[in-house]
C-alpha positions in Angstrom: 49.8 80.3 -14.2 49.8 81.2 -10.3 48.3 79.1 -7.8 47.8 80.0 -4.3 46.4 78.6 -1.4 45.2 79.8 2.1 43.6 79.2 5.0 42.0 81.4 7.6 42.0 80.6 11.3 38.3 79.6 11.5 39.3 76.7 9.0 38.0 78.0 5.7 40.4 77.3 2.9 40.6 79.3 -0.6 42.4 77.9 -3.3 43.1 80.4 -6.4 44.6 80.1 -9.8 45.3 83.3 -12.0 44.6 82.4 -15.7 45.8 85.6 -17.4 44.4 86.7 -20.9 40.8 85.2 -20.2 37.7 87.7 -19.6 35.9 85.4 -17.1 36.5 84.2 -13.4 34.7 81.4 -12.0 34.1 81.1 -8.3 32.9 77.7 -6.2 31.7 77.2 -2.9 32.3 73.7 -2.0 31.1 72.5 1.5 32.5 69.0 2.4 28.9 67.4 3.0 26.8 64.9 0.5 24.2 62.3 0.9 26.5 59.8 2.6 26.9 61.8 5.4 23.5 62.0 6.1 21.3 59.8 8.5 19.1 57.7 7.1 16.0 59.2 8.4 16.8 62.6 6.7 17.8 61.1 3.5 18.3 63.9 0.7 18.4 67.0 3.2 21.6 68.0 1.7 19.9 68.3 -2.0 17.1 69.8 -0.2 19.5 73.0 1.4 21.0 73.0 -2.4 17.8 74.3 -3.6 16.7 76.5 -0.6 19.9 78.3 -1.1 18.5 79.7 -4.2 15.1 81.0 -2.2 16.0 84.2 -0.4 18.1 85.8 2.0 17.8 88.4 4.7 18.7 91.0 2.2 17.1 89.4 -1.2 14.4 87.2 -2.3 14.6 84.7 -5.0 13.6 86.9 -7.9 16.5 89.3 -6.6 18.7 87.0 -6.4 18.1 86.0 -10.3 18.2 89.5 -11.1 21.4 90.1 -9.5 23.1 87.5 -11.9 21.0 88.2 -14.7 22.2 92.1 -14.3 25.9 91.0 -14.6 25.6 88.0 -17.5 26.7 85.3 -15.0 26.0 81.5 -14.7 24.6 80.4 -11.4 24.0 76.8 -10.4 24.6 74.6 -7.6 24.7 70.5 -7.4 25.2 67.9 -4.9 27.0 64.7 -4.7 27.4 61.8 -2.5 30.6 63.6 -0.9 30.4 67.2 -1.4 27.9 70.3 -2.5 28.8 73.0 -4.3 27.7 76.3 -5.5 29.3 78.5 -8.1 29.1 81.4 -10.4 30.8 82.2 -13.7 31.1 86.2 -14.6 33.2 88.6 -16.4 36.2 89.3 -14.4 35.1 93.0 -13.4 32.1 91.9 -11.9 33.9 89.7 -9.3 32.9 91.9 -6.6 29.6 91.4 -6.9 29.5 87.5 -7.1 31.5 87.7 -3.8 29.0 89.4 -2.4 26.1 87.6 -3.5 27.7 84.3 -2.4 28.7 85.3 0.9 24.8 86.5 1.4 23.1 83.3 0.3 25.7 81.4 2.2 25.3 83.4 5.4 22.1 84.8 5.4 19.5 82.5 4.0 16.4 82.3 6.0 15.4 79.3 4.8 11.5 80.4 4.6 8.5 78.1 5.8 6.6 79.0 2.9 9.7 78.5 0.2 10.1 75.4 2.4 7.0 74.0 1.6 7.2 74.7 -2.3 10.3 73.3 -2.5 9.3 70.4 -0.8 7.1 69.9 -3.5 9.1 70.8 -6.1 11.9 68.1 -4.9 9.0 65.0 -4.4 8.3 65.8 -8.2 11.7 65.6 -9.0 12.3 62.1 -7.1 9.1 60.9 -9.4 10.7 62.5 -12.3 13.9 60.3 -11.5 11.7 56.8 -10.7 10.1 57.3 -14.0 13.6 58.0 -15.8 14.7 53.9 -15.9 18.4 55.0 -16.6 18.4 57.2 -13.4 16.2 54.6 -11.6 18.3 51.5 -12.4 21.8 53.6 -11.3 20.2 53.9 -7.8 18.9 50.4 -7.7 22.9 49.4 -8.7 24.0 51.5 -5.6 21.5 50.3 -3.3 22.5 46.9 -4.1 26.1 47.4 -3.9 26.2 49.2 -0.3 22.8 48.6 1.1 22.0 50.9 3.8 25.1 52.7 3.7 25.0 56.6 2.6 26.7 55.7 -0.7 24.1 53.5 -1.4 21.1 55.9 -0.7 19.9 58.1 -3.3 20.9 61.7 -3.5 17.5 62.9 -3.8 16.3 61.1 -1.1 12.6 59.1 -1.2 9.4 60.8 -1.0 9.0 59.7 2.7 12.5 61.2 4.0 11.6 64.5 1.9 8.0 64.4 2.9 8.8 63.9 6.9 11.4 66.5 7.1 10.9 69.7 8.8 12.3 73.2 8.8 13.9 72.9 12.2 15.7 69.9 11.0 16.6 71.1 7.6 18.2 74.1 9.4 19.7 72.4 12.4 21.5 70.4 9.9 22.8 73.5 7.8 24.3 75.3 10.9 26.2 71.7 11.9 27.4 70.6 8.3 27.9 74.8 6.8 31.0 75.2 8.9 33.5 77.1 7.6 36.0 74.4 8.5 34.0 72.1 6.2 34.3 74.7 3.1 36.4 75.7 0.4 36.6 78.8 -1.5 37.6 78.1 -5.4 38.5 80.7 -8.0 39.9 80.4 -11.4 40.0 83.2 -13.9 42.1 86.9 -14.5 41.8 88.4 -11.1 44.2 90.2 -8.5 44.9 87.9 -5.9 45.0 90.8 -3.1 41.8 92.2 -4.3 40.3 88.5 -4.2 41.3 88.6 -0.3 40.5 91.7 0.4 36.9 90.9 -0.8 36.7 87.5 0.9 37.9 89.2 4.2 34.8 92.0 3.7 32.2 89.4 2.7 32.3 86.2 4.3 32.3 87.1 8.3 30.8 83.8 9.8 28.4 84.8 12.8 29.6 82.0 14.7 31.9 79.1 14.1 31.3 75.8 16.2 33.4 73.2 16.7 33.9 70.6 13.9 32.0 68.0 15.3 30.2 66.7 12.3 30.3 62.7 12.6 33.0 61.2 10.8 32.3 59.1 8.1 32.1 55.6 7.8 33.4 53.3 5.2 31.3 51.3 2.9 31.3 47.4 2.9 30.4 46.4 -0.4 27.8 43.2 -1.3 27.8 41.1 -4.3 24.0 40.4 -5.4 21.3 41.3 -8.1 18.4 43.7 -7.8 15.8 43.1 -10.4 12.8 45.3 -10.9 10.1 44.4 -13.6 8.3 47.4 -15.3 6.5 47.9 -18.5 8.9 49.5 -20.5 10.4 49.0 -24.1 13.8 48.2 -22.9 15.6 46.4 -20.6 18.0 49.3 -18.5 20.9 47.4 -16.4 24.3 48.2 -14.7 26.6 45.6 -14.0 29.6 46.0 -11.9 32.3 45.3 -9.2 34.7 47.1 -6.4 36.8 49.6 -8.3 39.5 52.2 -7.4 38.9 55.0 -4.6 39.6 58.5 -5.6 43.3 59.1 -4.6 44.6 55.6 -5.7 48.0 55.2 -7.2 46.5 53.6 -9.9 43.9 56.3 -11.2 45.7 57.0 -14.5 45.3 53.1 -15.2 42.0 53.6 -14.3 40.9 56.1 -16.8 43.0 54.4 -19.7 41.2 50.9 -18.7 37.9 52.8 -19.0 38.4 54.6 -22.0 39.3 51.3 -23.5 36.5 49.1 -22.2 33.4 51.5 -22.5 34.5 55.3 -22.0 34.4 56.5 -25.7 33.0 55.8 -29.4 36.5 53.7 -30.0 36.1 51.3 -27.1 35.2 47.4 -26.9 32.1 47.6 -25.6 30.7 50.6 -28.0 32.3 49.0 -30.8 31.2 45.3 -30.5 27.7 46.0 -29.0 26.7 48.9 -31.0 28.6 49.4 -34.0 29.0 45.2 -35.0 26.1 44.2 -33.5 23.8 46.7 -33.6 22.0 45.5 -30.0 22.1 48.7 -28.4 21.8 52.4 -28.8 23.6 53.3 -25.4 26.3 51.3 -24.1 29.2 52.6 -21.7 31.4 51.7 -19.2 32.3 54.3 -15.9 34.3 54.4 -12.6 32.7 56.2 -9.6 35.5 56.7 -7.0 35.2 58.2 -3.4 37.4 58.8 -1.0 37.2 55.7 0.5 35.8 53.1 -2.0 34.6 53.1 -6.0 32.9 51.2 -8.3 33.5 49.8 -12.0 30.3 49.7 -13.5 29.0 49.5 -17.1 25.3 50.8 -18.2 23.1 49.6 -21.2 20.0 49.9 -22.3 18.4 47.2 -25.0 15.2 45.2 -26.0 14.5 42.7 -23.9 15.4 39.9 -26.5 18.9 41.0 -26.5 19.9 41.5 -22.9 21.2 37.7 -22.8 23.6 38.1 -26.1 24.9 41.4 -24.6 25.6 40.3 -21.1 27.8 37.3 -22.5 29.5 40.1 -24.8 30.4 42.1 -21.8 31.7 39.1 -20.1 33.6 38.1 -22.8 35.3 41.7 -23.1 36.4 41.0 -19.3 38.0 37.8 -20.1 39.6 39.3 -23.2 41.6 41.7 -21.4 42.3 39.5 -18.7 43.8 36.8 -20.8 45.3 38.9 -23.9 45.6 42.3 -22.5 45.2 45.3 -24.7 47.0 46.5 -27.9 49.9 49.5 -28.4 47.2 51.0 -30.5 44.7 51.1 -27.8 46.8 52.3 -25.2 48.2 55.1 -27.6 44.4 56.2 -28.4 43.8 56.1 -24.7 46.9 58.2 -23.9 46.0 60.6 -26.5 42.4 60.8 -25.4 43.2 61.4 -21.8 45.5 64.3 -22.4 43.6 66.2 -24.9 40.3 66.0 -23.0 42.4 67.3 -19.7 44.1 69.9 -21.8 41.0 71.0 -23.7 39.2 71.4 -20.2 41.6 73.7 -19.3 40.4 76.3 -21.5 37.3 76.8 -19.2 37.8 78.7 -15.8 34.8 76.6 -14.3 36.5 73.4 -15.3 39.8 74.8 -13.8 37.9 75.8 -10.8 36.5 72.5 -10.3 39.8 70.7 -10.8 41.1 72.7 -8.0 38.9 71.9 -5.4 38.6 68.2 -6.1 42.2 68.3 -6.0 42.2 69.8 -2.8 39.3 67.5 -1.2 40.9 64.3 -2.2 44.6 65.1 -2.2 45.0 68.0 0.0 47.6 69.1 -3.1 48.1 70.7 -6.3 48.8 69.0 -9.3 50.6 71.0 -11.9 49.9 70.4 -15.8 53.4 68.6 -16.2 52.5 66.2 -13.5 49.0 65.3 -14.9 50.5 64.6 -18.2 53.5 62.3 -16.8 51.1 60.4 -14.9 49.2 59.6 -18.2 52.2 59.0 -20.1 53.9 56.3 -17.6 51.0 54.2 -18.0 51.6 50.7 -20.0 49.2 48.6 -21.3 50.7 45.9 -19.2 49.5 47.9 -16.5 45.9 48.1 -17.8 45.8 44.2 -17.8 47.0 43.9 -14.3 44.4 46.3 -13.3 41.7 44.4 -15.1 42.9 41.3 -13.2 42.7 42.9 -10.0 38.9 44.2 -10.7 37.0 41.7 -13.1 36.1 39.4 -10.5 33.1 37.4 -11.5 32.4 36.4 -8.0 32.2 39.9 -7.0 29.6 41.2 -9.5 26.6 43.4 -8.8 23.8 43.5 -11.3 20.8 45.7 -11.4 18.1 45.8 -14.2 14.7 47.0 -14.7 12.2 46.8 -17.4 10.1 43.9 -19.1 12.6 41.2 -17.7 12.6 37.5 -18.1 11.9 35.9 -14.5 14.8 33.7 -14.9 17.2 36.0 -15.5 20.3 35.3 -13.4 23.7 37.1 -14.3 25.8 34.0 -12.8 24.5 32.0 -16.1 27.1 34.3 -17.8 30.1 34.0 -16.0 
């Protein structure tokens, strides 16, 4: 595999990895701007921009953009997270020139037409309503809000009906102009291509008309808050999230974190899944997760169950925390977790989209490239004592955040299960 990193005078970075003997190439435009970077009154603007980038340029309308992708059999999508936004295309290698021209046209020549803006505002407001109607989505938003209150990480990526409703085209265009600057962008490519041809295509297509100074506000580190958030709703189940401060993306303990997550609730052989679903039959869905960012993180558990089962489930969750803290994990659990992590990592490398995403995230958070061997070594050196030590650091009941929605008992208090 051939990895290269280049940076232009305007700050634009190009990260590429040549993967021989595949038929595809995956290209992503990653912008270092997510929902956490927005001011409260324009919450959701980054996601709104992502939508409008598909709606027409000076050279193409939305229909022509769709036909361009379909005519080469490509896959085109975008997503917004709390820390970055990405536009990406996967296509056959011989169409790399079409892909680069299309992406540059969308990035540099989008018109943000007023009529399209109004239609898409309605679409996004419907998306927000749909999310609010989905209790599993809603409880995660409640959870993040409780965790970080009014900090950007605590606000929903979609924004709210109020902020989207008040957003204007002028505000959106100005935000785009400030945030979509070359020094805040990374072009990532993985697949079977010639590097010289790639650089020629970038120099030809990605010509920024103006490059303003990077005066984008610096990110504020979030301050964690403990507490509970309960919302009574007429549902069949209670959906809940329970968690505590976790680890940032660049933590030296990240491989230990991956193993702990798999053992606790991140796989079908995990403790929570086996105990609460398979042995007790109390849930359909139960899992643990880590949400990690550049300067903070969360360890969380999500589940959904009938109201009469919630108290027993919470007791079982707390018991697993205590079991890992006091007794640690078994050698068998450690072996399974390592095998699982290595297999998932290696299997993902067979997909150029996954490779492209891996390159981008390594650059965003570490400003470097990790070889396959380095990653596998990071997994291999984790010991079961490391997992127990990390659990002792993280599983602090006085730091617990709890969010739940559904047919709740009025006296439900997470502290009674400590």
